[in-house]
Every structure is written in C-alpha cells, then in structure tokens.
C-alpha positions as CSV (number, residue, x, y, z in Angstrom):
1,X,387.5,0.9,262.4
2,X,388.3,-2.8,261.9
3,X,387.5,-5.3,264.7
4,X,389.5,-8.5,265.4
5,X,387.0,-10.4,267.5
6,X,383.5,-10.1,269.1
7,X,385.2,-9.1,272.3
8,X,387.1,-6.4,270.5
9,X,383.7,-4.9,269.4
10,X,383.2,-3.7,273.0
11,X,385.5,-0.7,272.1
12,X,382.6,0.8,270.5
13,X,379.7,1.5,273.0
14,X,377.0,0.6,270.7
15,X,378.3,-3.0,270.4
16,X,379.2,-3.1,274.1
17,X,375.6,-2.4,275.0
18,X,374.5,-5.0,272.4
19,X,376.8,-7.8,273.5
20,X,375.6,-6.9,277.1
21,X,371.7,-7.4,276.2
22,X,372.5,-10.4,274.1
23,X,373.6,-12.3,277.2
24,X,369.8,-11.9,278.4
25,X,367.1,-14.1,277.1
26,X,364.6,-11.5,275.1
27,X,361.8,-13.8,273.6
28,X,358.5,-12.1,273.2
29,X,356.2,-11.8,276.3
30,X,359.4,-12.9,278.3
31,X,361.2,-9.5,278.4
32,X,360.9,-8.8,282.3
33,X,364.8,-9.6,282.8
34,X,366.1,-7.6,280.1
35,X,363.8,-4.8,280.9
36,X,364.9,-4.8,284.4
37,X,368.5,-4.7,283.3
38,X,367.9,-1.7,281.4
39,X,365.9,-0.1,284.0
40,X,368.7,-0.6,286.8
41,X,371.3,0.5,284.1
42,X,369.6,3.8,283.6
43,X,369.0,4.5,287.1
44,X,372.7,4.0,287.8
45,X,373.2,6.8,285.2
46,X,370.9,8.9,287.2
47,X,368.1,9.4,284.4
48,X,364.7,9.5,284.8
49,X,363.2,6.1,284.1
50,X,359.6,4.4,284.1
51,X,358.7,1.1,283.6
52,X,354.9,-0.1,283.0
53,X,353.0,-3.4,283.4
54,X,354.0,-4.4,280.0
55,X,357.9,-3.8,281.0
56,X,358.1,-1.0,278.4
57,X,360.6,1.4,279.4
58,X,360.7,5.4,279.2
59,X,364.2,6.8,279.8
60,X,364.4,10.5,279.8
61,X,367.7,12.5,279.2
62,X,367.8,16.3,279.7
63,X,369.0,18.5,276.7
64,X,372.6,19.3,276.3
65,X,373.8,23.0,277.1
66,X,372.3,25.3,274.4
67,X,369.5,23.0,273.3
68,X,367.3,23.2,276.3
69,X,364.6,25.2,274.6
70,X,364.3,23.0,271.5
71,X,361.5,20.6,271.0
72,X,362.1,17.0,272.7
73,X,362.6,14.1,270.5
74,X,361.7,10.4,271.0
75,X,364.2,7.5,270.2
76,X,362.2,4.2,270.0
77,X,363.2,0.7,269.6
78,X,361.8,-2.7,270.8
79,X,363.8,-5.2,273.2
80,X,362.1,-8.4,272.2
81,X,363.5,-10.6,269.2
82,X,362.3,-13.6,267.0
83,X,363.4,-16.8,268.3
84,X,364.2,-19.1,265.4
85,X,366.8,-21.7,265.0
86,X,368.0,-24.5,263.0
87,X,366.4,-27.8,263.8
88,X,369.5,-29.6,264.6
89,X,370.8,-26.6,267.0
90,X,370.1,-27.1,270.8
91,X,369.3,-23.6,272.2
92,X,366.6,-22.5,274.7
93,X,365.6,-19.1,274.0
94,X,364.1,-18.8,277.5
95,X,367.3,-19.5,279.1
96,X,370.4,-19.2,276.8
97,X,372.5,-16.4,275.7
98,X,373.0,-15.6,272.1
99,X,376.3,-16.8,270.7
100,X,377.9,-14.4,268.3
101,X,380.4,-14.7,265.5
102,X,382.3,-11.9,263.8
103,X,383.8,-12.8,260.2
104,X,385.1,-9.4,258.9
105,X,382.4,-6.8,258.8
106,X,379.7,-9.4,259.7
107,X,378.2,-10.0,263.0
108,X,376.0,-13.5,263.0
109,X,375.6,-16.5,265.0
110,X,377.0,-18.9,262.4
111,X,373.6,-19.6,261.0
112,X,372.5,-21.2,264.2
113,X,370.0,-19.0,265.6
114,X,368.4,-15.7,265.0
115,X,370.9,-12.9,266.0
116,X,368.6,-10.5,267.9
117,X,369.9,-7.2,266.0
118,X,366.2,-6.9,265.3
119,X,365.8,-4.9,267.1
120,X,368.7,-5.2,269.8
121,X,370.9,-3.0,267.8
122,X,368.4,-0.2,268.0
123,X,368.2,-0.7,271.7
124,X,372.1,-0.5,272.2
125,X,372.2,2.7,270.0
126,X,369.5,4.2,272.0
127,X,371.6,3.1,275.3
128,X,374.8,4.8,273.9
129,X,373.0,7.9,273.2
130,X,371.7,8.1,276.7
131,X,375.1,7.3,278.4
132,X,377.2,9.6,276.1
133,X,377.8,13.1,277.9
134,X,379.5,14.7,274.9
135,X,376.6,14.5,272.4
136,X,374.7,17.6,271.5
137,X,370.8,17.1,271.5
138,X,367.6,18.5,272.7
139,X,365.6,16.6,275.5
140,X,365.9,12.9,274.6
141,X,363.0,10.5,275.4
142,X,363.9,6.9,274.8
143,X,361.0,4.5,274.6
144,X,361.7,0.7,274.5
145,X,358.9,-1.5,274.0
146,X,358.0,-5.1,274.4
147,X,356.0,-7.6,272.4
148,X,356.7,-6.1,269.0
149,X,357.6,-9.3,267.2
150,X,354.2,-10.9,268.3
151,X,351.5,-8.4,268.8
152,X,352.8,-5.1,269.3
153,X,351.0,-5.1,272.6
154,X,353.7,-3.1,274.2
155,X,353.6,-0.1,272.0
156,X,349.8,-0.3,271.9
157,X,349.4,-0.2,275.5
158,X,351.8,2.6,276.3
159,X,350.1,5.6,278.3
160,X,349.7,8.9,276.2
161,X,351.3,10.7,279.0
162,X,354.8,9.2,277.8
163,X,354.7,11.5,274.9
164,X,355.6,15.1,275.4
165,X,356.4,15.8,271.6
166,X,355.1,14.6,268.2
167,X,358.6,13.9,266.6
168,X,360.2,10.4,266.8
169,X,362.9,8.3,265.5
170,X,362.3,4.8,265.3
171,X,365.5,2.5,264.8
172,X,364.1,-0.8,263.4
173,X,365.1,-0.6,259.6
174,X,367.7,-2.6,257.7
175,X,369.2,-0.5,254.9
176,X,371.4,2.5,256.0
177,X,370.7,4.4,252.5
178,X,367.1,4.5,253.3
179,X,364.6,6.7,255.5
180,X,361.3,4.7,256.1
181,X,358.3,7.1,256.3
182,X,355.5,4.5,256.4
183,X,354.6,1.1,257.1
184,X,352.0,-1.9,256.9
185,X,349.5,-2.9,259.4
186,X,348.7,-6.4,260.0
187,X,346.6,-9.1,261.6
188,X,347.3,-12.7,262.7
189,X,344.5,-15.3,261.3
190,X,344.0,-18.8,263.1
191,X,341.9,-21.2,260.6
192,X,341.0,-24.4,262.5
193,X,339.4,-27.6,261.4
194,X,338.3,-30.6,263.7
195,X,339.9,-33.7,262.8
196,X,338.4,-37.1,262.1
197,X,340.3,-40.3,263.1
198,X,340.5,-43.7,261.8
199,X,342.3,-46.7,263.1
200,X,345.7,-47.8,261.4
201,X,345.7,-51.3,259.9
202,X,348.4,-53.6,259.6
203,X,348.8,-53.1,255.8
204,X,350.0,-49.6,256.5
205,X,353.5,-48.6,256.5
206,X,354.8,-45.2,257.8
207,X,356.9,-42.7,255.9
208,X,357.9,-39.2,256.7
209,X,358.3,-36.6,253.9
210,X,360.6,-33.7,255.3
211,X,361.1,-30.5,253.3
212,X,364.1,-28.5,254.5
213,X,367.1,-26.3,253.5
214,X,364.8,-23.2,252.5
215,X,366.0,-19.8,253.0
216,X,362.9,-18.4,255.0
217,X,363.1,-14.7,256.1
218,X,361.0,-12.0,257.2
219,X,357.3,-12.3,256.3
220,X,357.0,-8.8,255.3
221,X,360.4,-7.4,254.2
222,X,361.1,-10.6,252.3
223,X,357.6,-11.7,250.9
224,X,358.4,-10.4,247.5
225,X,361.9,-12.2,247.0
226,X,360.6,-15.2,245.6
227,X,361.4,-17.5,248.6
228,X,359.8,-20.9,248.8
229,X,357.2,-21.5,251.4
230,X,357.7,-25.0,252.8
231,X,353.9,-25.2,253.8
232,X,352.8,-24.4,250.3
233,X,355.4,-26.9,248.8
234,X,354.2,-29.7,251.1
235,X,350.6,-29.1,250.2
236,X,351.5,-29.0,246.4
237,X,353.4,-32.3,246.8
238,X,350.4,-34.0,248.8
239,X,348.1,-32.7,246.2
240,X,350.2,-34.8,243.4
241,X,350.3,-37.6,245.7
242,X,346.5,-38.2,246.2
243,X,346.1,-38.2,242.5
244,X,348.3,-41.3,242.3
245,X,348.1,-43.3,245.6
246,X,345.9,-43.7,248.7
247,X,347.3,-42.5,251.9
248,X,346.5,-41.0,255.3
249,X,348.1,-38.9,257.7
250,X,349.6,-39.6,261.1
251,X,351.5,-36.4,261.8
252,X,352.0,-33.0,260.1
253,X,354.0,-29.6,261.0
254,X,355.1,-26.9,259.0
255,X,356.9,-23.5,259.9
256,X,357.4,-22.2,263.6
257,X,356.2,-18.5,263.5
258,X,353.6,-16.7,261.4
259,X,355.9,-13.8,261.0
260,X,358.8,-16.1,259.5
261,X,358.5,-17.3,255.9
262,X,358.4,-21.3,256.7
263,X,361.9,-22.9,256.1
264,X,360.8,-26.4,256.9
265,X,357.8,-28.8,256.9
266,X,357.2,-32.4,257.5
267,X,354.4,-35.0,257.3
268,X,354.0,-38.7,258.2
269,X,351.8,-40.4,255.6
270,X,350.5,-44.2,256.0
271,X,350.3,-46.2,253.0
272,X,350.3,-49.6,251.6
273,X,353.6,-51.2,250.7
274,X,352.9,-51.6,247.1
275,X,352.9,-47.7,246.8
276,X,355.9,-46.8,248.4
277,X,358.0,-46.8,245.1
278,X,355.5,-44.6,243.6
279,X,355.6,-42.1,246.5
280,X,359.4,-42.0,246.3
281,X,359.3,-41.4,242.4
282,X,356.8,-38.6,242.9
283,X,358.8,-36.9,245.7
284,X,362.0,-37.3,243.6
285,X,360.6,-35.6,240.7
286,X,358.7,-32.8,242.9
287,X,362.2,-32.0,244.3
288,X,363.9,-31.7,241.1
289,X,361.1,-29.4,239.6
290,X,361.1,-27.3,242.7
291,X,364.9,-26.8,242.5
292,X,364.5,-25.4,239.2
293,X,361.9,-23.1,240.4
294,X,363.7,-21.9,243.1
295,X,367.3,-22.3,242.1
296,X,368.3,-18.8,243.1
297,X,366.6,-18.7,246.5
298,X,366.6,-22.3,247.8
299,X,369.8,-23.7,246.8
300,X,369.7,-26.1,249.9
301,X,366.4,-27.3,249.2
302,X,366.0,-31.1,250.3
303,X,363.0,-33.3,250.2
304,X,363.7,-36.6,252.2
305,X,361.6,-39.6,252.6
306,X,362.3,-42.0,255.6
307,X,360.6,-44.9,257.5
308,X,358.6,-43.6,260.4
309,X,356.4,-45.1,263.0
310,X,352.7,-44.4,262.8
311,X,350.3,-43.2,265.4
312,X,347.6,-45.7,266.5
313,X,345.0,-43.1,265.1
314,X,345.4,-41.7,261.7
315,X,343.6,-38.7,260.3
316,X,340.7,-39.8,257.9
317,X,340.6,-39.5,254.1
318,X,338.1,-36.7,254.6
319,X,340.4,-34.7,256.9
320,X,343.3,-35.3,254.8
321,X,341.6,-33.8,251.7
322,X,340.4,-30.8,253.8
323,X,344.0,-30.0,255.0
324,X,345.5,-30.2,251.5
325,X,342.4,-28.2,249.9
326,X,342.7,-25.4,252.7
327,X,346.5,-25.0,252.2
328,X,346.3,-24.8,248.4
329,X,343.4,-22.4,248.6
330,X,345.0,-20.4,251.1
331,X,346.4,-16.9,250.0
332,X,350.1,-16.6,250.5
333,X,352.7,-14.0,249.2
334,X,352.1,-10.5,247.4
335,X,348.5,-9.5,247.1
336,X,349.0,-6.0,245.8
337,X,351.7,-3.1,245.1
338,X,351.9,0.5,245.7
339,X,353.1,1.5,242.3
340,X,354.2,4.7,242.7
341,X,356.6,3.5,245.5
342,X,357.2,0.0,243.9
343,X,356.6,-1.4,247.4
344,X,354.4,-4.3,248.4
345,X,351.1,-3.0,249.6
346,X,349.3,-6.0,250.9
347,X,350.4,-9.7,251.5
348,X,350.1,-12.9,253.6
349,X,352.2,-15.6,254.9
350,X,351.1,-19.0,255.8
351,X,353.6,-19.3,258.6
352,X,352.3,-22.5,260.4
353,X,350.4,-25.6,259.8
354,X,350.1,-28.0,262.8
355,X,347.8,-30.5,264.6
356,X,346.8,-29.8,268.1
357,X,344.0,-31.1,270.5
358,X,341.9,-32.8,267.6
359,X,342.4,-29.8,265.4
360,X,344.4,-28.8,262.5
361,X,345.7,-25.2,262.4
362,X,346.7,-23.0,259.7
363,X,348.1,-19.8,260.9
364,X,348.6,-16.6,258.5
365,X,350.0,-13.2,259.0
366,X,348.1,-10.6,256.8
367,X,349.9,-7.3,256.0
368,X,348.4,-4.3,254.5
369,X,348.8,-0.5,254.3
370,X,344.9,-0.1,253.7
371,X,342.4,-1.7,255.8
372,X,340.2,-2.5,252.8
373,X,343.0,-4.8,251.3
374,X,343.6,-6.5,254.7
375,X,340.0,-7.3,255.1
376,X,340.0,-8.5,251.3
377,X,342.5,-10.8,252.2
378,X,340.9,-12.0,255.5
379,X,337.6,-12.6,253.6
380,X,339.3,-15.0,251.2
381,X,340.5,-17.1,254.3
382,X,336.8,-16.9,255.9
383,X,335.5,-18.3,252.7
384,X,337.8,-21.2,253.0
385,X,336.6,-21.6,256.6
386,X,333.0,-21.4,255.4
387,X,333.1,-24.2,252.6
388,X,335.5,-26.6,254.2
389,X,333.9,-26.3,257.8
390,X,336.6,-24.4,259.7
391,X,336.5,-21.7,262.5
392,X,338.4,-18.5,262.1
393,X,340.0,-16.1,264.6
394,X,341.5,-12.9,264.0
395,X,344.5,-11.7,266.7
396,X,347.4,-9.5,267.1
397,X,346.1,-6.5,264.9
398,X,348.1,-3.3,264.7
399,X,347.7,-0.4,262.9
400,X,349.7,1.0,259.5
401,X,351.6,4.2,259.5
402,X,350.6,6.0,256.4
403,X,353.1,7.9,254.4
404,X,352.9,11.7,254.4
405,X,354.2,13.9,251.5
406,X,355.9,16.3,253.9
407,X,357.9,16.0,257.1
408,X,360.2,18.6,258.8
409,X,362.0,15.6,260.6
410,X,362.5,13.9,257.3
411,X,363.8,17.3,255.7
412,X,366.6,17.6,258.4
413,X,367.6,13.9,258.1
414,X,367.8,14.2,254.4
415,X,370.0,17.2,254.8
416,X,372.2,15.6,257.4
417,X,372.9,12.8,255.6
418,X,373.7,14.6,252.4
419,X,376.5,16.5,254.2
420,X,378.1,13.6,256.1
421,X,378.0,11.2,253.2
422,X,377.9,13.2,250.0
423,X,374.9,11.7,248.6
424,X,371.0,11.8,248.9
425,X,369.1,9.1,251.1
426,X,366.2,7.3,249.8
427,X,362.7,7.8,251.5
428,X,360.2,5.0,250.8
429,X,357.4,3.0,252.9
430,X,358.1,-0.6,253.9
431,X,356.2,-3.8,253.9
432,X,356.6,-4.5,257.6
433,X,355.1,-3.6,260.6
434,X,356.7,-0.7,262.7
435,X,355.7,0.3,265.9
436,X,355.2,4.1,264.8
437,X,351.7,3.2,263.6
438,X,350.8,2.5,267.2
439,X,351.8,5.9,268.4
440,X,349.8,8.1,265.9
441,X,346.8,8.2,268.4
442,X,348.8,8.5,271.3
443,X,350.7,11.9,270.2
444,X,349.1,15.3,270.4
445,X,349.0,16.8,266.8
446,X,350.5,15.2,263.7
447,X,353.2,12.6,264.3
448,X,356.4,13.4,262.4
449,X,358.3,10.3,262.4
450,X,361.3,8.5,260.6
451,X,362.7,4.8,260.9
452,X,366.3,4.2,260.2
453,X,368.7,1.5,260.8
454,X,372.0,-0.5,259.8
455,X,372.4,-3.2,257.1
456,X,371.1,-6.5,258.1
457,X,369.9,-9.4,256.4
458,X,367.7,-12.5,256.6
459,X,365.7,-11.2,259.7
460,X,363.6,-13.7,261.5
461,X,365.8,-16.7,260.2
462,X,369.0,-18.2,261.8
463,X,370.7,-16.7,258.9
464,X,370.3,-13.1,260.3
465,X,373.4,-11.0,259.9
466,X,374.5,-7.4,260.8
467,X,377.1,-5.0,259.2
468,X,379.4,-3.7,261.9
469,X,380.7,-0.7,259.6
470,X,377.1,0.0,258.8
471,X,375.9,0.1,262.4
472,X,378.9,2.8,263.0
473,X,377.6,4.7,260.1
474,X,374.0,4.8,261.3
475,X,375.1,5.8,264.8
476,X,377.0,8.6,263.4
477,X,374.1,9.7,261.4
478,X,371.6,9.5,264.2
479,X,373.7,11.5,266.5
480,X,374.4,14.4,264.2
481,X,370.5,14.3,263.3
482,X,369.9,15.2,266.9
483,X,372.7,17.8,266.9
484,X,371.0,19.4,264.0
485,X,367.2,19.4,265.2
486,X,365.5,22.8,265.3
C-alpha cells in the first residue's frame, strides 16, 4: 500500500503504534514514561500486564480458538533508542518527540536525529499483535525491555518467572530476507589517564581542528563496512603534526557513544604563530589523502582549521604524547571473522575520547562471539594502560547467543517464508548484541529463538532510515509464523 504522508501511515496499526511511541522520549535509562504509556495501553485492552523495577514489561495475550493447547511463544523487543543527532540540530532527547519524514517508501528524520526504529518498530509490531483480535496464534507473551542500547540491564534483570516457554521471536534485525540465529556478546571498556597541565604563554595561538561529515553507524553491524572512525583519524593527524611542529592541547573531544562509530572529533591546539602555515598545510594534505581512502564511505568528509580561544591551563607535552600514543595503539575495527558464516566474530569500536575531571578517557566497545577473543582484545587495551600509566574499567557486559545447527522455530519460519514469498530466507549469525543471549540462562531447557526485522539502514546515526513496505512484509511474515506454530 502506498502512503502519501506520515499521518497517512496511521492506517496501518504497526505504524500507528510507532508514531504514538515516537511522541514519547525513549532515551536509555529514561524509559519510565514510555513504559507507563504501554502499561496503561495494555490495561485498557484487558490484557494481563506486569512492570518490574527496571520498567520492563510482560504482556500476556491468551491463545485464539483452536490454539489453546499449543506451546506459548515470546515476542520480544526493546523500548529504548540510541540518541544521536547532527551537531547543528537542536533536539533534547529527554523532552522532544522524534520528528518523522516520509519520502516514498522511506521513513526517516531527514538526517536530523536517530529515528528510533531500532527498536521502536519491533515494539510497534508486538503492540499490533496484542491488539488484533482476528489473528490466529498460541498464547503470546510479549516482553519489552529497557536499557538495551547501553548495558542490556533490562533484559539481564528480568525474573525467570516471566518465561513459561523456551521459544522466542526477537524483533530487532534490519534485513527482511534474513533470520538471525546467533549474536555476539560485548563489554564496554574505559581507559583513563591523569592529565598534567602547564600554563599557556603569550606566544601561543589557539586553533581548532575539526573532523566532520563521516557516516558513522552501528558499532557492530557496520564495523566491517570500511567507515572512518573520527577518533582514529584525529590521532593519526596529530601524530603527523607532532613530527613537524611543537604544540599543546587545550581541548579534545571525539564521538558521542561507544556503540556508534564516531562521526565527528575536534581538538584545540596551542602553537606558535610561525607554525600556523605548517599546521594548515599538513591538515590540507591529510584531508586530501583521507578522502581518497574513504571516497566510498565518507563522501562528506571535512577537516577544518579555525582560530579558537585557549584555556588558561593546557595539557602538557607528556600528556599530549600519551593521548596520541594511546589512541593509535588502541585496537579498533574487525579483529577476527567466522569463516564458515563470513561474519565478523570479534571487533572493537573506539567510540569516545574526551577530557573530564583531570583525566582523559578512551571508551571502547568490544564485541565477540567467544569469550576468549573478547578477553584477547581487552588485554590489548590493558597493556596500553600498563605501559602508559592508565587505569582500566570494564562495564556493561552482556552474553553472546551462540548459533545452533537445529531449531524447530527456525524450520517453521523458513517454511512459512518460502510459502509466502516464493524464495528461501537466509539464516546467519550477526555481529551485534541481541538480547536473546540474556535469556539463555533464564529459560528452562534449550532456548529456541530467532530474530527478524524490516529493512533499516544506518542505525545509531542521524541517517537512520526504515522501509515502510519491508515493515509490512515482516509483519505479515510474523503473523503467519504465529499461525503455523506447532
């Protein structure tokens, strides 16, 4: 069905629900308002609903006639969203609604902010199933979780009693021709160094170097796509500069979130006036070379130099060298592959670099299917801390969901997809953290799970986009899977 406007999308219940929850801020750790909205919505439908201290929700819908004796199925999605915006955009993710734009088949924010289809569209599908009285299905338990985009603490803290079945459909994937049957685990890592200061002198001039226009993206699903990391580019540039001129640093910041590939970074350097032309020439040549390297993935790359005021206290030469060394030595990008699946097995994303309370912080997200490879990357970062005098902290760890060769639920989904669309659906593991891994130890018996979802692109960035027709396709697929479960 063709839709002429965003409001026209309300004709379809999935999009109606998505538009409703898009009015409510859904930043991670601040999901209370949207959780309460869905809680009251479910109560009005007369459904059994539970909300825990993490604002997770369990909503139970009885089986339809003829399906009462079939085993229940869990449908699961997360209600929080990544909050990224372009620097020039004024948007408060704690207060403002997401402003949506429909262009043909594509729903987006016009490249202003993240869309929140990750995973709002999964929540909206679950809501549509709960409210539709004409569907055929076994008992359906919808579990909606919080904090997925930060530390998965919502899923990790769900009570085991919420599960009375071992089969689960997660709606948090972004390709409608694929079934996900495994995902990586992950852990965040803070590496911090104490800074030393020195007083600025009258012969120092301040200049800001700003890297912008990078594509960014999801730190797991896009890590293998050759997208530039602004923090890494900045460190490489500073490394070249220190070979030619003496400078100190007044201010430094790169990236906004460890789970997003950094799109911007900037540094304010203090240098003598005689070195300004050298600075500008090195930056110009570096930008030219970077554009050649990333001509396919960073077409809008810019590196700008502008005059900037300096702080009274500058970072010392020793601190500057440590920062540059630490970033250059930090692992970033793909570490290893699963050959048989042609999927990334382990990687890391140096997502944030910033100065706070007399320390410089480097924040990395490590992802890996196997704990040994996660530990290998962690130990690399630990060695940087050891030799450069930094402190290390691991946080927000979550488990992997290991691929299994056989799955009854997957067999049913494969059969249904083939019957509806006349082609086979692909099965693979994904290099992203899905909450399925958090449920393995909470479910009695072997968990039988799949993850599906509509076509979406550039998650965790303001370029996030969602296909309307693909959303309709996946919802049809999902309802037919429910109808055909044993």
